[in-house]
gemmi code that builds the backbone of each chain (N, CA, C; Angstrom):
import gemmi

chains = {
    "A": [
        ("UNK", (-12.532, 212.227, -6.030), (-13.371, 212.828, -4.996), (-14.839, 212.565, -5.308)),
        ("UNK", (-15.506, 211.686, -4.516), (-16.878, 211.314, -4.833), (-17.867, 212.361, -4.341)),
        ("UNK", (-17.526, 213.182, -3.330), (-18.463, 214.159, -2.789), (-19.387, 213.497, -1.789)),
        ("UNK", (-20.699, 213.681, -1.969), (-21.717, 213.099, -1.096), (-22.409, 211.967, -1.855)),
        ("UNK", (-22.357, 210.780, -1.301), (-22.930, 209.604, -1.948), (-24.106, 209.084, -1.146)),
        ("UNK", (-25.251, 208.948, -1.815), (-26.453, 208.421, -1.176), (-26.844, 207.089, -1.814)),
        ("UNK", (-27.257, 206.159, -0.977), (-27.832, 204.901, -1.463), (-28.996, 204.495, -0.578)),
        ("UNK", (-30.031, 203.840, -1.132), (-30.221, 203.604, -2.563), (-30.776, 204.836, -3.257)),
        ("UNK", (-30.815, 204.838, -4.573), (-31.416, 205.944, -5.324), (-32.936, 205.822, -5.352)),
        ("UNK", (-33.438, 204.624, -5.362), (-34.876, 204.384, -5.378), (-35.203, 203.260, -4.396)),
        ("UNK", (-36.348, 203.382, -3.727), (-36.779, 202.338, -2.792), (-38.292, 202.380, -2.675)),
        ("UNK", (-38.903, 201.203, -2.675), (-40.334, 201.080, -2.425), (-40.512, 200.244, -1.162)),
        ("UNK", (-41.283, 200.757, -0.229), (-41.537, 200.072, 1.030), (-43.029, 199.873, 1.211)),
        ("UNK", (-43.369, 198.923, 2.062), (-44.746, 198.792, 2.494), (-44.892, 199.476, 3.850)),
        ("UNK", (-46.090, 199.946, 4.120), (-46.361, 200.587, 5.406), (-45.918, 199.678, 6.545)),
        ("UNK", (-45.179, 200.261, 7.495), (-44.722, 199.502, 8.651), (-43.320, 198.943, 8.532)),
        ("UNK", (-42.798, 198.879, 7.313), (-41.434, 198.370, 7.149), (-40.429, 199.424, 7.603)),
        ("UNK", (-39.244, 198.958, 7.946), (-38.173, 199.872, 8.318), (-37.058, 199.783, 7.283)),
        ("UNK", (-36.274, 200.838, 7.200), (-35.133, 200.816, 6.292), (-34.164, 201.939, 6.668)),
        ("UNK", (-32.983, 201.872, 6.100), (-31.950, 202.876, 6.331), (-31.488, 203.458, 5.010)),
        ("UNK", (-31.500, 204.784, 4.930), (-30.905, 205.484, 3.802), (-29.468, 205.820, 4.189)),
        ("UNK", (-28.544, 205.468, 3.291), (-27.133, 205.681, 3.595), (-26.639, 206.989, 2.987)),
        ("UNK", (-25.733, 207.641, 3.709), (-25.087, 208.857, 3.215), (-23.630, 208.831, 3.644)),
        ("UNK", (-22.742, 209.054, 2.698), (-21.315, 209.109, 2.990), (-20.698, 210.278, 2.248)),
        ("UNK", (-19.754, 210.956, 2.906), (-19.028, 212.046, 2.256), (-17.528, 211.875, 2.506)),
        ("UNK", (-16.739, 212.297, 1.513), (-15.290, 212.105, 1.584), (-14.553, 213.436, 1.598)),
        ("UNK", (-15.215, 214.482, 2.106), (-14.627, 215.819, 2.117), (-14.223, 216.265, 3.517)),
        ("UNK", (-14.336, 215.369, 4.478), (-13.987, 215.668, 5.873), (-14.849, 216.803, 6.446)),
        ("UNK", (-16.118, 216.846, 6.009), (-17.029, 217.877, 6.498), (-17.551, 217.514, 7.877)),
        ("UNK", (-17.555, 218.510, 8.771), (-18.089, 218.264, 10.114), (-19.625, 218.205, 10.087)),
        ("UNK", (-20.232, 219.067, 9.290), (-21.686, 219.218, 9.297), (-22.309, 218.313, 8.250)),
        ("UNK", (-23.290, 217.510, 8.674), (-24.074, 216.695, 7.747), (-25.537, 216.816, 8.117)),
        ("UNK", (-26.395, 216.686, 7.126), (-27.818, 216.900, 7.364), (-28.643, 216.071, 6.399)),
        ("UNK", (-29.901, 215.839, 6.795), (-30.867, 215.173, 5.939), (-32.058, 216.096, 5.719)),
        ("UNK", (-32.474, 216.198, 4.444), (-33.650, 216.961, 4.067), (-34.620, 216.032, 3.344)),
        ("UNK", (-35.889, 216.395, 3.410), (-36.858, 215.807, 2.503), (-37.432, 216.914, 1.626)),
        ("UNK", (-37.723, 216.557, 0.390), (-38.242, 217.536, -0.560), (-39.541, 217.020, -1.140)),
        ("UNK", (-40.599, 217.756, -0.915), (-41.918, 217.400, -1.405), (-42.439, 218.519, -2.297)),
        ("UNK", (-43.247, 218.185, -3.298), (-43.769, 219.216, -4.209), (-44.461, 220.338, -3.439)),
        ("UNK", (-44.076, 221.577, -3.729), (-44.710, 222.724, -3.093), (-44.253, 223.009, -1.677)),
        ("UNK", (-43.398, 222.138, -1.118), (-42.980, 222.309, 0.286), (-41.517, 222.717, 0.401)),
        ("UNK", (-40.773, 222.609, -0.652), (-39.358, 222.952, -0.563), (-38.575, 221.924, 0.223)),
        ("UNK", (-37.391, 222.300, 0.625), (-36.510, 221.431, 1.409), (-36.798, 221.624, 2.892)),
        ("UNK", (-37.077, 220.516, 3.577), (-37.322, 220.595, 5.013), (-36.293, 219.735, 5.747)),
        ("UNK", (-35.694, 220.322, 6.763), (-34.618, 219.669, 7.504), (-35.179, 218.615, 8.458)),
        ("UNK", (-34.620, 217.399, 8.394), (-35.089, 216.306, 9.252), (-34.207, 216.197, 10.498)),
        ("UNK", (-32.943, 215.929, 10.288), (-31.954, 215.843, 11.361), (-30.632, 216.380, 10.838)),
        ("UNK", (-29.765, 216.769, 11.779), (-28.452, 217.209, 11.373), (-27.421, 216.821, 12.431)),
        ("UNK", (-26.155, 216.943, 12.038), (-25.053, 216.587, 12.929), (-23.899, 217.552, 12.700)),
        ("UNK", (-23.286, 217.987, 13.779), (-22.146, 218.906, 13.658), (-20.823, 218.203, 13.921)),
        ("UNK", (-20.875, 216.888, 14.077), (-19.647, 216.123, 14.261), (-19.974, 214.731, 14.746)),
        ("UNK", (-18.998, 213.862, 14.727), (-19.198, 212.481, 15.177), (-19.709, 212.478, 16.613)),
        ("UNK", (-20.776, 211.705, 16.826), (-21.364, 211.566, 18.143), (-22.363, 212.643, 18.520)),
        ("UNK", (-22.581, 213.614, 17.623), (-23.483, 214.744, 17.916), (-24.567, 214.808, 16.855)),
        ("UNK", (-25.831, 214.689, 17.275), (-26.943, 214.838, 16.336), (-28.010, 215.709, 16.977)),
        ("UNK", (-28.854, 216.285, 16.136), (-29.948, 217.113, 16.642), (-31.089, 217.088, 15.645)),
        ("UNK", (-32.276, 217.472, 16.150), (-33.475, 217.432, 15.330), (-33.621, 218.694, 14.505)),
        ("UNK", (-34.199, 218.510, 13.332), (-34.552, 219.637, 12.488), (-36.020, 219.957, 12.589)),
        ("UNK", (-36.587, 220.370, 11.470), (-37.975, 220.822, 11.426), (-38.984, 219.673, 11.470)),
        ("UNK", (-38.643, 218.537, 10.825), (-39.589, 217.424, 10.705), (-38.940, 216.103, 11.106)),
        ("UNK", (-38.602, 215.900, 12.386), (-37.835, 214.718, 12.790), (-38.649, 213.462, 13.076)),
        ("UNK", (-39.977, 213.609, 13.254), (-40.773, 212.466, 13.719), (-40.769, 211.333, 12.704)),
        ("UNK", (-40.505, 210.123, 13.219), (-40.490, 208.938, 12.368), (-39.128, 208.601, 11.813)),
        ("UNK", (-38.139, 209.400, 12.154), (-36.780, 209.206, 11.644), (-35.768, 209.188, 12.794)),
        ("UNK", (-34.730, 208.361, 12.612), (-33.612, 208.342, 13.553), (-32.305, 208.508, 12.796)),
        ("UNK", (-31.332, 209.107, 13.456), (-30.006, 209.226, 12.864), (-28.957, 208.896, 13.908)),
        ("UNK", (-27.754, 208.622, 13.420), (-26.591, 208.455, 14.275), (-25.382, 208.929, 13.487)),
        ("UNK", (-24.319, 209.281, 14.186), (-23.097, 209.735, 13.502), (-21.910, 209.141, 14.261)),
        ("UNK", (-21.543, 207.937, 13.875), (-20.433, 207.262, 14.553), (-19.088, 207.634, 13.941)),
        ("UNK", (-19.076, 208.091, 12.704), (-17.843, 208.529, 12.051), (-18.085, 209.879, 11.382)),
        ("UNK", (-17.023, 210.585, 11.027), (-17.166, 211.848, 10.303), (-17.790, 211.634, 8.935)),
        ("UNK", (-17.498, 210.488, 8.316), (-17.891, 210.261, 6.926), (-19.346, 209.871, 6.732)),
        ("UNK", (-19.945, 209.173, 7.697), (-21.244, 208.538, 7.462), (-22.348, 209.122, 8.332)),
        ("UNK", (-23.541, 209.232, 7.746), (-24.684, 209.791, 8.470), (-25.950, 209.098, 7.962)),
        ("UNK", (-26.242, 207.901, 8.427), (-27.422, 207.172, 7.955), (-28.719, 207.697, 8.558)),
        ("UNK", (-29.787, 207.600, 7.766), (-31.127, 208.001, 8.206), (-31.988, 206.758, 8.267)),
        ("UNK", (-32.574, 206.505, 9.424), (-33.392, 205.309, 9.612), (-34.862, 205.678, 9.693)),
        ("UNK", (-35.674, 204.961, 8.896), (-37.123, 205.061, 9.013), (-37.559, 203.886, 9.877)),
        ("UNK", (-38.199, 204.178, 10.979), (-38.480, 203.161, 11.978), (-39.669, 202.283, 11.581)),
        ("UNK", (-40.736, 202.907, 11.125), (-41.947, 202.198, 10.694), (-42.571, 203.062, 9.598)),
        ("UNK", (-42.269, 202.745, 8.363), (-42.605, 203.627, 7.253), (-44.111, 203.876, 7.133)),
        ("UNK", (-44.434, 205.129, 6.800), (-45.833, 205.523, 6.576), (-45.935, 206.181, 5.201)),
        ("UNK", (-47.101, 206.137, 4.568), (-47.251, 206.781, 3.250), (-46.844, 208.251, 3.252)),
        ("UNK", (-47.000, 208.933, 4.402), (-46.618, 210.347, 4.494), (-45.105, 210.548, 4.365)),
        ("UNK", (-44.344, 209.478, 4.435), (-42.894, 209.570, 4.296), (-42.450, 209.344, 2.846)),
        ("UNK", (-43.405, 209.182, 1.956), (-43.083, 209.161, 0.531), (-42.522, 210.521, 0.149)),
        ("UNK", (-41.311, 210.533, -0.374), (-40.635, 211.797, -0.621), (-39.304, 211.528, -1.310)),
        ("UNK", (-38.625, 212.622, -1.640), (-37.243, 212.534, -2.094), (-36.355, 213.044, -0.954)),
        ("UNK", (-35.376, 212.238, -0.587), (-34.516, 212.564, 0.548), (-33.132, 212.955, 0.058)),
        ("UNK", (-32.629, 214.056, 0.608), (-31.295, 214.529, 0.249), (-30.424, 214.613, 1.490)),
        ("UNK", (-29.215, 214.137, 1.328), (-28.184, 214.314, 2.336), (-27.299, 215.461, 1.883)),
        ("UNK", (-26.854, 216.300, 2.824), (-26.010, 217.438, 2.475), (-24.948, 217.606, 3.547)),
        ("UNK", (-23.798, 218.134, 3.151), (-22.711, 218.332, 4.103), (-21.990, 219.640, 3.829)),
        ("UNK", (-21.278, 220.124, 4.843), (-20.449, 221.321, 4.680), (-19.486, 221.403, 5.856)),
        ("UNK", (-18.592, 222.372, 5.790), (-17.734, 222.651, 6.931), (-18.570, 223.347, 8.006)),
        ("UNK", (-18.351, 223.032, 9.259), (-19.126, 223.626, 10.364), (-18.472, 224.936, 10.788)),
        ("UNK", (-18.609, 225.930, 9.927), (-18.101, 227.269, 10.221), (-19.099, 228.228, 9.595)),
        ("UNK", (-18.661, 229.355, 9.120), (-19.551, 230.271, 8.419), (-20.056, 229.686, 7.126)),
        ("UNK", (-19.509, 228.529, 6.694), (-19.889, 227.991, 5.383), (-20.990, 226.960, 5.442)),
        ("UNK", (-21.712, 226.858, 6.550), (-22.763, 225.844, 6.612), (-23.860, 226.094, 5.592)),
        ("UNK", (-23.940, 227.311, 5.049), (-24.926, 227.554, 4.006), (-24.449, 227.081, 2.654)),
        ("UNK", (-23.162, 226.810, 2.517), (-22.611, 226.333, 1.252), (-22.570, 224.810, 1.300)),
        ("UNK", (-23.731, 224.230, 1.054), (-23.918, 222.794, 1.220), (-23.596, 222.025, -0.048)),
        ("UNK", (-23.043, 220.830, 0.155), (-22.855, 219.884, -0.933), (-23.935, 218.817, -0.773)),
        ("UNK", (-24.739, 218.633, -1.800), (-25.850, 217.691, -1.740), (-25.521, 216.406, -2.488)),
        ("UNK", (-26.120, 215.318, -2.008), (-26.107, 214.085, -2.761), (-27.143, 214.125, -3.864)),
        ("UNK", (-27.219, 213.019, -4.625), (-28.118, 212.967, -5.778), (-29.565, 212.680, -5.371)),
        ("UNK", (-29.782, 212.300, -4.130), (-31.136, 212.052, -3.659), (-31.517, 210.585, -3.635)),
        ("UNK", (-32.451, 210.263, -2.739), (-33.027, 208.914, -2.648), (-34.539, 209.071, -2.719)),
        ("UNK", (-35.133, 208.469, -3.744), (-36.580, 208.598, -3.933), (-37.260, 207.413, -3.253)),
        ("UNK", (-38.076, 207.703, -2.237), (-38.736, 206.668, -1.436), (-40.237, 206.718, -1.657)),
        ("UNK", (-40.806, 205.560, -1.933), (-42.260, 205.426, -2.041), (-42.722, 204.441, -0.985)),
        ("UNK", (-43.699, 204.842, -0.181), (-44.264, 203.961, 0.838), (-45.708, 203.650, 0.460)),
        ("UNK", (-45.987, 202.370, 0.256), (-47.315, 201.947, -0.191), (-48.210, 201.584, 0.991)),
    ],
    "B": [
        ("UNK", (-40.661, 234.639, 13.403), (-40.240, 233.404, 12.734), (-39.513, 233.740, 11.431)),
        ("UNK", (-38.392, 233.048, 11.213), (-37.630, 233.274, 9.990), (-38.419, 232.798, 8.780)),
        ("UNK", (-38.447, 233.627, 7.746), (-39.161, 233.246, 6.531), (-38.345, 233.591, 5.301)),
        ("UNK", (-38.435, 232.715, 4.323), (-37.797, 232.945, 3.034), (-38.861, 232.692, 1.971)),
        ("UNK", (-39.149, 233.704, 1.181), (-40.202, 233.604, 0.168), (-39.616, 233.881, -1.200)),
        ("UNK", (-39.816, 232.945, -2.114), (-39.305, 233.119, -3.471), (-40.458, 233.364, -4.435)),
        ("UNK", (-40.202, 234.256, -5.390), (-41.208, 234.540, -6.411), (-40.521, 234.840, -7.735)),
        ("UNK", (-41.203, 234.529, -8.848), (-42.446, 233.763, -8.889), (-42.191, 232.285, -8.610)),
        ("UNK", (-43.251, 231.495, -8.462), (-43.077, 230.054, -8.275), (-42.557, 229.415, -9.541)),
        ("UNK", (-43.018, 229.919, -10.675), (-42.594, 229.374, -11.963), (-42.439, 230.516, -12.959)),
        ("UNK", (-41.505, 230.371, -13.861), (-41.215, 231.414, -14.841), (-40.834, 230.750, -16.159)),
        ("UNK", (-41.504, 231.187, -17.220), (-41.185, 230.702, -18.559), (-40.627, 231.863, -19.370)),
        ("UNK", (-39.480, 231.662, -19.964), (-38.827, 232.692, -20.766), (-38.488, 232.147, -22.135)),
        ("UNK", (-38.402, 233.045, -23.090), (-37.840, 232.684, -24.380), (-36.322, 232.857, -24.305)),
        ("UNK", (-35.630, 232.059, -25.059), (-34.187, 232.188, -25.108), (-33.807, 233.633, -25.415)),
        ("UNK", (-32.902, 234.198, -24.608), (-32.463, 235.569, -24.807), (-33.273, 236.609, -24.049)),
        ("UNK", (-34.385, 236.188, -23.438), (-35.257, 237.117, -22.716), (-34.808, 237.216, -21.257)),
        ("UNK", (-34.161, 238.300, -20.907), (-33.622, 238.474, -19.561), (-34.730, 238.682, -18.532)),
        ("UNK", (-34.485, 238.252, -17.299), (-35.462, 238.414, -16.235), (-34.775, 238.273, -14.879)),
        ("UNK", (-35.564, 238.389, -13.807), (-35.031, 238.283, -12.451), (-35.922, 237.410, -11.593)),
        ("UNK", (-35.286, 236.670, -10.701), (-35.992, 235.903, -9.685), (-35.787, 236.608, -8.347)),
        ("UNK", (-36.813, 236.528, -7.495), (-36.758, 237.241, -6.231), (-36.729, 236.304, -5.038)),
        ("UNK", (-35.963, 236.681, -4.018), (-35.942, 235.960, -2.751), (-36.048, 237.002, -1.641)),
        ("UNK", (-37.196, 237.068, -0.978), (-37.342, 238.011, 0.128), (-37.247, 237.242, 1.445)),
        ("UNK", (-36.693, 237.868, 2.459), (-36.442, 237.165, 3.705), (-36.742, 238.049, 4.912)),
        ("UNK", (-37.135, 237.385, 5.990), (-37.286, 238.066, 7.271), (-36.550, 237.222, 8.297)),
        ("UNK", (-35.387, 237.689, 8.697), (-34.613, 237.055, 9.752), (-34.109, 238.148, 10.676)),
        ("UNK", (-33.844, 237.767, 11.904), (-33.331, 238.731, 12.881), (-31.823, 238.819, 12.752)),
        ("UNK", (-31.386, 239.442, 11.672), (-29.949, 239.555, 11.420), (-29.486, 238.509, 10.430)),
        ("UNK", (-28.994, 238.948, 9.279), (-28.593, 238.020, 8.218), (-27.106, 237.756, 8.310)),
        ("UNK", (-26.755, 236.464, 8.333), (-25.352, 236.088, 8.295), (-24.922, 235.834, 6.850)),
        ("UNK", (-25.804, 235.197, 6.085), (-25.480, 234.903, 4.698), (-26.724, 234.500, 3.932)),
        ("UNK", (-26.735, 234.777, 2.627), (-27.825, 234.355, 1.754), (-27.205, 233.545, 0.625)),
        ("UNK", (-27.829, 232.431, 0.309), (-27.232, 231.461, -0.608), (-28.201, 231.155, -1.746)),
        ("UNK", (-27.654, 231.038, -2.943), (-28.427, 230.603, -4.097), (-27.925, 229.243, -4.564)),
        ("UNK", (-28.904, 228.392, -4.928), (-28.623, 227.068, -5.447), (-29.388, 226.865, -6.750)),
        ("UNK", (-28.855, 225.980, -7.562), (-29.543, 225.522, -8.766), (-29.832, 224.032, -8.610)),
        ("UNK", (-31.059, 223.610, -8.972), (-31.400, 222.201, -8.901), (-31.972, 221.741, -10.236)),
        ("UNK", (-31.307, 220.787, -10.854), (-31.802, 220.180, -12.091), (-32.724, 219.026, -11.734)),
        ("UNK", (-33.685, 218.704, -12.625), (-34.638, 217.623, -12.340), (-33.928, 216.309, -12.005)),
        ("UNK", (-34.347, 215.678, -10.904), (-33.777, 214.402, -10.511), (-32.401, 214.485, -9.885)),
        ("UNK", (-31.939, 215.698, -9.580), (-30.597, 215.878, -9.010), (-30.689, 216.636, -7.684)),
        ("UNK", (-29.597, 216.625, -6.939), (-29.532, 217.428, -5.734), (-29.183, 218.871, -6.062)),
        ("UNK", (-29.527, 219.808, -5.182), (-29.174, 221.212, -5.411), (-27.666, 221.391, -5.503)),
        ("UNK", (-27.282, 222.375, -6.330), (-25.867, 222.693, -6.511), (-25.652, 224.136, -6.108)),
        ("UNK", (-24.683, 224.366, -5.228), (-24.416, 225.703, -4.724), (-23.937, 226.634, -5.831)),
        ("UNK", (-24.486, 227.878, -5.834), (-24.087, 228.892, -6.805), (-23.324, 230.050, -6.156)),
        ("UNK", (-23.987, 230.757, -5.221), (-23.429, 232.006, -4.671), (-23.706, 232.109, -3.179)),
        ("UNK", (-22.844, 232.871, -2.516), (-23.091, 233.361, -1.164), (-22.997, 234.877, -1.182)),
        ("UNK", (-23.969, 235.536, -0.541), (-23.953, 236.992, -0.377), (-24.036, 237.286, 1.110)),
        ("UNK", (-23.246, 238.257, 1.581), (-23.196, 238.504, 3.014), (-23.761, 239.861, 3.418)),
        ("UNK", (-23.619, 240.872, 2.558), (-24.044, 242.193, 2.995), (-24.748, 242.938, 1.873)),
        ("UNK", (-25.627, 243.858, 2.270), (-26.394, 244.651, 1.307), (-25.447, 245.371, 0.356)),
        ("UNK", (-25.789, 245.312, -0.920), (-24.960, 245.935, -1.944), (-24.005, 244.978, -2.618)),
        ("UNK", (-23.840, 243.804, -2.035), (-22.915, 242.833, -2.596), (-23.505, 242.199, -3.853)),
        ("UNK", (-22.659, 241.898, -4.826), (-23.068, 241.253, -6.064), (-22.086, 240.124, -6.379)),
        ("UNK", (-22.614, 239.036, -6.962), (-21.786, 237.928, -7.423), (-22.261, 237.543, -8.813)),
        ("UNK", (-21.324, 237.169, -9.678), (-21.674, 236.807, -11.048), (-21.076, 235.472, -11.435)),
        ("UNK", (-21.819, 234.757, -12.272), (-21.325, 233.508, -12.840), (-22.013, 233.306, -14.178)),
        ("UNK", (-21.262, 233.439, -15.230), (-21.789, 233.304, -16.592), (-22.983, 234.253, -16.780)),
        ("UNK", (-24.160, 233.742, -17.031), (-25.315, 234.607, -17.293), (-26.086, 234.980, -16.033)),
        ("UNK", (-25.614, 234.556, -14.887), (-26.294, 234.795, -13.624), (-25.593, 235.873, -12.808)),
        ("UNK", (-26.390, 236.754, -12.219), (-25.860, 237.733, -11.271), (-26.792, 237.820, -10.083)),
        ("UNK", (-26.239, 237.640, -8.891), (-27.019, 237.714, -7.664), (-26.696, 239.013, -6.952)),
        ("UNK", (-27.757, 239.670, -6.452), (-27.601, 240.914, -5.713), (-28.351, 240.808, -4.396)),
        ("UNK", (-27.975, 241.659, -3.445), (-28.561, 241.585, -2.108), (-28.885, 242.972, -1.584)),
        ("UNK", (-30.112, 243.106, -1.036), (-30.473, 244.289, -0.282), (-30.763, 243.856, 1.147)),
        ("UNK", (-31.259, 244.778, 1.970), (-31.503, 244.437, 3.377), (-32.716, 243.521, 3.561)),
        ("UNK", (-33.559, 243.403, 2.526), (-34.771, 242.603, 2.681), (-34.938, 241.547, 1.596)),
        ("UNK", (-34.144, 241.611, 0.544), (-34.338, 240.653, -0.536), (-33.078, 240.487, -1.380)),
        ("UNK", (-33.112, 239.419, -2.155), (-32.043, 239.169, -3.103), (-32.683, 238.894, -4.457)),
        ("UNK", (-31.957, 239.286, -5.501), (-32.402, 239.021, -6.857), (-31.366, 238.160, -7.570)),
        ("UNK", (-31.881, 237.237, -8.357), (-31.007, 236.476, -9.248), (-31.379, 236.891, -10.666)),
        ("UNK", (-30.492, 237.695, -11.258), (-30.735, 238.202, -12.606), (-30.169, 237.209, -13.618)),
        ("UNK", (-30.973, 236.911, -14.620), (-30.535, 235.999, -15.673), (-30.532, 236.784, -16.989)),
        ("UNK", (-29.349, 236.960, -17.527), (-29.175, 237.769, -18.734), (-29.075, 236.857, -19.958)),
        ("UNK", (-29.917, 237.135, -20.940), (-29.920, 236.371, -22.197), (-29.880, 234.876, -21.929)),
        ("UNK", (-30.890, 234.341, -21.227), (-30.849, 232.925, -20.839), (-30.871, 231.982, -22.030)),
        ("UNK", (-30.305, 230.794, -21.788), (-30.309, 229.721, -22.761), (-31.118, 228.556, -22.198)),
        ("UNK", (-31.570, 227.640, -23.048), (-32.353, 226.498, -22.543), (-31.655, 225.727, -21.430)),
        ("UNK", (-30.332, 225.676, -21.460), (-29.605, 224.947, -20.404), (-29.654, 225.641, -19.040)),
        ("UNK", (-30.184, 226.845, -18.997), (-30.394, 227.524, -17.713), (-31.685, 227.063, -17.044)),
        ("UNK", (-32.468, 226.269, -17.738), (-33.707, 225.749, -17.158), (-33.391, 224.881, -15.951)),
        ("UNK", (-34.017, 225.206, -14.831), (-33.770, 224.499, -13.563), (-34.648, 225.148, -12.509)),
        ("UNK", (-34.633, 224.583, -11.312), (-35.246, 225.245, -10.167), (-34.145, 225.940, -9.393)),
        ("UNK", (-34.392, 227.202, -9.057), (-33.403, 227.997, -8.318), (-33.900, 228.190, -6.893)),
        ("UNK", (-33.054, 227.798, -5.947), (-33.399, 227.843, -4.536), (-32.580, 228.918, -3.827)),
        ("UNK", (-33.221, 229.550, -2.875), (-32.580, 230.560, -2.044), (-32.605, 230.057, -0.605)),
        ("UNK", (-31.562, 230.341, 0.160), (-31.522, 229.960, 1.573), (-30.865, 231.084, 2.357)),
        ("UNK", (-31.277, 231.257, 3.606), (-30.672, 232.281, 4.451), (-30.161, 231.656, 5.734)),
        ("UNK", (-29.140, 232.272, 6.263), (-28.512, 231.853, 7.503), (-28.503, 233.081, 8.406)),
        ("UNK", (-29.021, 232.935, 9.629), (-29.147, 234.117, 10.466), (-27.998, 234.203, 11.461)),
        ("UNK", (-27.805, 235.411, 11.953), (-26.763, 235.661, 12.940), (-27.133, 235.054, 14.286)),
        ("UNK", (-26.150, 234.533, 14.982), (-26.395, 234.014, 16.323), (-27.116, 232.685, 16.316)),
        ("UNK", (-26.987, 231.933, 17.356), (-27.696, 230.659, 17.472), (-27.222, 229.654, 16.445)),
        ("UNK", (-28.138, 228.830, 15.965), (-27.802, 227.806, 14.996), (-27.432, 228.414, 13.657)),
        ("UNK", (-26.506, 227.819, 12.977), (-26.105, 228.246, 11.632), (-26.868, 227.497, 10.553)),
        ("UNK", (-27.930, 226.827, 10.923), (-28.672, 226.031, 9.954), (-29.371, 226.945, 8.956)),
        ("UNK", (-29.162, 226.750, 7.645), (-29.838, 227.608, 6.668), (-31.309, 227.240, 6.522)),
        ("UNK", (-32.137, 228.247, 6.242), (-33.565, 228.059, 5.959), (-33.786, 228.276, 4.475)),
        ("UNK", (-34.410, 227.301, 3.828), (-34.614, 227.357, 2.384), (-35.975, 227.907, 2.011)),
        ("UNK", (-36.021, 228.620, 0.889), (-37.277, 228.951, 0.242), (-37.749, 227.781, -0.599)),
        ("UNK", (-38.945, 227.940, -1.204), (-39.536, 226.826, -1.948), (-39.072, 226.766, -3.398)),
        ("UNK", (-38.359, 227.788, -3.831), (-37.759, 227.724, -5.151), (-38.585, 228.362, -6.250)),
        ("UNK", (-37.899, 228.703, -7.335), (-38.536, 229.176, -8.568), (-38.139, 228.228, -9.681)),
        ("UNK", (-39.140, 227.677, -10.351), (-38.897, 226.782, -11.474), (-38.796, 227.605, -12.751)),
        ("UNK", (-37.642, 227.583, -13.378), (-37.395, 228.363, -14.593), (-37.325, 227.443, -15.808)),
        ("UNK", (-38.105, 227.779, -16.829), (-38.024, 227.068, -18.108), (-37.692, 228.095, -19.175)),
        ("UNK", (-36.646, 227.818, -19.939), (-36.234, 228.689, -21.038), (-36.480, 227.948, -22.341)),
        ("UNK", (-37.350, 228.508, -23.152), (-37.699, 227.885, -24.437), (-36.758, 228.358, -25.532)),
        ("UNK", (-36.361, 227.419, -26.405), (-35.473, 227.818, -27.509), (-36.215, 228.661, -28.548)),
    ],
}
model = gemmi.Model(1)
for chain_id, residues in chains.items():
    chain = gemmi.Chain(chain_id)
    for i, (resn, *xyz) in enumerate(residues, 1):
        res = gemmi.Residue()
        res.name, res.seqid = resn, gemmi.SeqId(i, " ")
        for name, pos in zip(("N", "CA", "C"), xyz):
            atom = gemmi.Atom()
            atom.name, atom.element = name, gemmi.Element(name[0])
            atom.pos, atom.b_iso = gemmi.Position(*pos), 0.0
            res.add_atom(atom)
        chain.add_residue(res)
    model.add_chain(chain)
structure = gemmi.Structure()
structure.add_model(model)
structure.setup_entities()
């Protein structure tokens, strides 16, 4: 059981470049989400999904796109990277019931935008 | 607006020196309160869920308690391996079940 797998672990981009952060889970969780974590800011929700084909915006969605074509995968796309998107990104999943607060997190993807 | 405030921001303890971390919240009806532990360079790891005032959960040296306005994470006789950032999150009744996270308390336990 791998849990939540994120790739890549580290990435350096130049301003304006695009890229996709991958997230996969093997627990058959309906709920998947992306957070960014910045010093002093805590975890902020970017986008989330409650099932295949369903996505919605979180607190800080601008500059990011998501899709959910399968239950297992929830990629996060940066359309045109900006230095303000330098952060650590976490993917998290859970069952879409009363347990959405009991999240399983990936190991994180550290992104630097120059 | 829903708010989750954790205090202190940082805490340094000597090994064996018991203490408590605080998570105060303002939500229009609490569905659940969650504690997580995050080690440096890792994702948060779920610890406890509390649902109602008076409820307590324990795991090794950690005990989480809940009142109507706050939760405490008590650490009894901590060891250096308890050093981590502890995060609190709340889930409110009705509407979206998305949890709101606090900014965390960074705990360092010195040997």
